[in-house]
RODO-2510 file (C-alpha; in nm, 4 decimals, decimal comma):
residues 172
     n   res          X          Y          Z
     1     x     0,0000     0,0000     0,0000
     2     x     0,1348     0,3420    -0,0984
     3     x     0,0997     0,6354     0,1411
     4     x     0,2004     0,9801     0,0201
     5     x     0,4744     1,1511     0,2229
     6     x     0,2536     1,4563     0,2810
     7     x    -0,0127     1,2375     0,4431
     8     x     0,2419     1,0736     0,6730
     9     x     0,3809     1,4168     0,7659
    10     x     0,0296     1,5499     0,8318
    11     x    -0,0518     1,2568     1,0618
    12     x     0,2788     1,2974     1,2494
    13     x     0,2182     1,6721     1,2976
    14     x    -0,1388     1,6110     1,4116
    15     x    -0,0262     1,3511     1,6662
    16     x     0,2552     1,5791     1,7889
    17     x     0,0142     1,8726     1,8251
    18     x    -0,2393     1,6615     2,0095
    19     x     0,0319     1,5227     2,2362
    20     x     0,1629     1,8714     2,3148
    21     x    -0,1860     2,0038     2,3923
    22     x    -0,2640     1,7017     2,6105
    23     x     0,0576     1,7464     2,8086
    24     x    -0,0160     2,1192     2,8563
    25     x    -0,3633     2,0315     2,9815
    26     x    -0,2167     1,7740     3,2192
    27     x     0,0115     2,0324     3,3822
    28     x    -0,2628     2,2970     3,3990
    29     x    -0,1385     2,5192     3,1171
    30     x    -0,4171     2,5017     2,8605
    31     x    -0,3134     2,7403     2,5800
    32     x    -0,6712     2,7625     2,4488
    33     x    -0,9694     2,9479     2,5978
    34     x    -1,1659     2,6220     2,6156
    35     x    -1,3027     2,5033     2,8453
    36     x    -1,3801     2,8222     3,0369
    37     x    -1,4582     2,6951     3,3855
    38     x    -1,4990     3,0343     3,5498
    39     x    -1,2627     3,1741     3,8101
    40     x    -1,1929     3,2375     4,1750
    41     x    -1,1314     3,6015     4,2577
    42     x    -0,9454     3,7505     4,5516
    43     x    -0,9011     4,1214     4,6274
    44     x    -0,5746     4,2690     4,7516
    45     x    -0,5690     4,5749     4,9780
    46     x    -0,3562     4,7913     4,7446
    47     x    -0,1804     4,7757     4,4069
    48     x     0,1422     4,7026     4,5946
    49     x    -0,0236     4,4211     4,7876
    50     x    -0,1567     4,2768     4,4610
    51     x     0,1953     4,2813     4,3136
    52     x     0,3328     4,1129     4,6270
    53     x     0,0675     3,8388     4,6219
    54     x     0,1258     3,7755     4,2498
    55     x     0,5011     3,7503     4,3155
    56     x     0,4395     3,5132     4,6087
    57     x     0,2155     3,2916     4,3954
    58     x     0,4852     3,2869     4,1268
    59     x     0,7455     3,1759     4,3835
    60     x     0,5128     2,8888     4,4706
    61     x     0,4452     2,7706     4,1161
    62     x     0,1374     2,9691     4,0101
    63     x     0,2426     3,2115     3,7385
    64     x     0,0604     3,5154     3,6066
    65     x    -0,0819     3,4534     3,2593
    66     x    -0,2584     3,7783     3,1676
    67     x    -0,3424     4,1240     3,2948
    68     x    -0,6850     4,2677     3,2343
    69     x    -0,7187     4,6126     3,3882
    70     x    -1,0340     4,8243     3,3536
    71     x    -1,2108     5,1138     3,5272
    72     x    -0,9490     5,1385     3,8002
    73     x    -0,9604     4,7632     3,8717
    74     x    -0,6240     4,5912     3,8323
    75     x    -0,6513     4,2204     3,7449
    76     x    -0,3853     3,9527     3,7278
    77     x    -0,5154     3,6292     3,5790
    78     x    -0,3077     3,3330     3,6860
    79     x    -0,2497     3,0154     3,4840
    80     x    -0,4859     2,8174     3,7078
    81     x    -0,7745     3,0631     3,6540
    82     x    -0,7359     3,2402     3,9883
    83     x    -0,7712     3,6184     3,9625
    84     x    -0,5940     3,8576     4,1979
    85     x    -0,7578     4,2022     4,1901
    86     x    -0,7012     4,5419     4,3315
    87     x    -1,0389     4,7147     4,3438
    88     x    -1,0717     5,0828     4,4383
    89     x    -1,2738     5,1572     4,7544
    90     x    -1,5788     5,2754     4,5568
    91     x    -1,5963     4,9381     4,3769
    92     x    -1,5729     4,7484     4,7055
    93     x    -1,8445     4,9726     4,8474
    94     x    -2,0771     4,8795     4,5573
    95     x    -2,0145     4,5120     4,6358
    96     x    -2,0798     4,5407     5,0101
    97     x    -1,7072     4,5125     5,0866
    98     x    -1,6707     4,1659     4,9333
    99     x    -1,3061     4,0678     4,8953
   100     x    -1,3451     3,7339     4,7213
   101     x    -1,5669     3,5905     4,4553
   102     x    -1,6698     3,2956     4,2481
   103     x    -1,6835     3,3722     3,8763
   104     x    -1,9268     3,1738     3,6650
   105     x    -1,9696     3,1750     3,2881
   106     x    -2,3122     3,2721     3,1528
   107     x    -2,4520     3,3552     2,8112
   108     x    -2,6518     3,6418     2,9671
   109     x    -2,4837     3,7532     3,2908
   110     x    -2,7686     3,9766     3,4105
   111     x    -3,0354     3,7112     3,3611
   112     x    -2,8199     3,4449     3,5277
   113     x    -2,7406     3,6737     3,8225
   114     x    -3,1093     3,7576     3,8633
   115     x    -3,1996     3,3879     3,8611
   116     x    -2,9262     3,3130     4,1144
   117     x    -3,0461     3,5920     4,3442
   118     x    -3,4042     3,4634     4,3192
   119     x    -3,2811     3,1115     4,4007
   120     x    -3,0925     3,2313     4,7086
   121     x    -3,3902     3,4402     4,8246
   122     x    -3,6143     3,1342     4,7857
   123     x    -3,3782     2,9566     5,0284
   124     x    -3,4173     3,2329     5,2868
   125     x    -3,1056     3,4403     5,2141
   126     x    -3,0732     3,8042     5,1181
   127     x    -2,9433     3,8519     4,7656
   128     x    -2,9313     4,1412     4,5243
   129     x    -2,7865     4,1939     4,1775
   130     x    -2,5298     4,4660     4,1091
   131     x    -2,4487     4,5235     3,7445
   132     x    -2,2912     4,8696     3,7238
   133     x    -1,9579     4,7990     3,8950
   134     x    -1,7378     4,7801     3,5855
   135     x    -1,8950     4,9399     3,2776
   136     x    -1,6128     4,8045     3,0572
   137     x    -1,7058     4,4409     3,1185
   138     x    -2,0307     4,2427     3,0875
   139     x    -2,0346     4,1191     3,4473
   140     x    -2,3282     4,0980     3,6878
   141     x    -2,2657     4,0386     4,0584
   142     x    -2,4797     3,8720     4,3240
   143     x    -2,4197     4,0092     4,6728
   144     x    -2,5623     3,7733     4,9341
   145     x    -2,5442     3,6991     5,3033
   146     x    -2,5188     3,3296     5,2147
   147     x    -2,1446     3,3897     5,1706
   148     x    -2,0327     3,6911     5,3768
   149     x    -1,7446     3,8797     5,2168
   150     x    -1,7834     3,6858     4,8904
   151     x    -1,9720     3,7739     4,5742
   152     x    -2,0823     3,5516     4,2913
   153     x    -2,0210     3,7043     3,9527
   154     x    -2,1609     3,5995     3,6200
   155     x    -1,9677     3,6894     3,3068
   156     x    -1,9655     3,6021     2,9419
   157     x    -1,7223     3,3412     2,8099
   158     x    -1,3647     3,4643     2,7979
   159     x    -1,3759     3,4881     2,4168
   160     x    -1,6482     3,7555     2,4513
   161     x    -1,4487     3,9721     2,6930
   162     x    -1,1885     4,2336     2,6002
   163     x    -0,8582     4,0713     2,5132
   164     x    -0,6303     4,0594     2,8194
   165     x    -0,2700     4,1698     2,7934
   166     x    -0,0022     3,8978     2,8035
   167     x     0,2426     3,9304     3,0890
   168     x     0,5990     4,0131     2,9827
   169     x     0,8362     3,7222     3,0437
   170     x     1,0741     3,9139     3,2722
   171     x     0,8220     4,0473     3,5283
   172     x     0,8342     3,9449     3,8924
***
């Protein structure tokens, strides 16, 4: 049986690409925006504190992947999906002082946040939707007493958000 060289080369490249992607997935370094599993968000007390926490995480094996700053909010997105923020006081005030959050992916963040708030209220908790925190991003927040100090945010898939900035290789 005759197999053209180009077909053999194509199969070899496909297998090598699949093997590379699989190994990157296995070590937690997915180069693609799929799957988008949401995020865990933590707020630092100042820009300097954010930089220190990002440097500490790097020392312990969790590297910064992107930066996505907007409306005074400084965001470092780590390779594992964790987000370290610095949020100005007025943003924290709008979110009842919450300093951590669970980010969930939704096709319509406002509708999903409203449904989540209704669900929590039906279980006896206080919950309200805040959607004007960051006008640059399509994110709706649920502030609830079910998780004091923590918000639940609903955002569109990462491919529908503004493109984050890659982190230069030589930053600490």
